[in-house]
C-alpha positions, 0 to 999 in steps of 0.5 A: 510501512507501519511494522518498520515505523514500530520496529525503528520506534522500538530501537529509537527507545532502547538506543535512548534508554541504553545511552542515557544509562551509558552514552559510551555503549551505543555511541562506540564510534566516538572518543567522547559522547554526552547524553546531549548526542544520545537525546539529539540522536534519539528526536531524529530518531523518534520523529523518523518513526512518528512521520512513518508511522502517520504516513502508514496509516495514511495510505491505510486510509486511503487504500480502504477508501479507494477499496470502499468506493469500487465496491460501491460502484460495482454493486451500484451497476445493476448486471444488464438482462440479456435480450433475445435479438432476432437474428436474420436468416439468409435466403439462398438461391437454389444453384443452378445446375453445374453442367459438364463439358 
C-alpha cells in the first residue's frame, strides 16, 4: 500500500506543478480551468496520499509485531522430551487343537 501511496503522491505533485504553470493541460475537459481548481484537486490528492501512506505504515508495524509475538511464543515453549512408556504385552493362551470330524 505504501508503494501505491508514493505513486499517488508523485502524480499529485506533477499535477500540481503542471497545473500551476498551465491549468488547461491537466484540466483539458474544462472550459475555463483556474489555478484554484488545481489547488483544490491537489489538496484532495495529497490527503489521499497521506492517508494511504500512514495506513500502509500502520499495517507494516502490526505485521511486524505479530511476527515478533509468534516467534517469541514459539521460542518460550520448550519442546517436550519423549518418554518411554511401557507397552503391555498381550498374554495369549495356547489355542486348543481343532478337531476334524
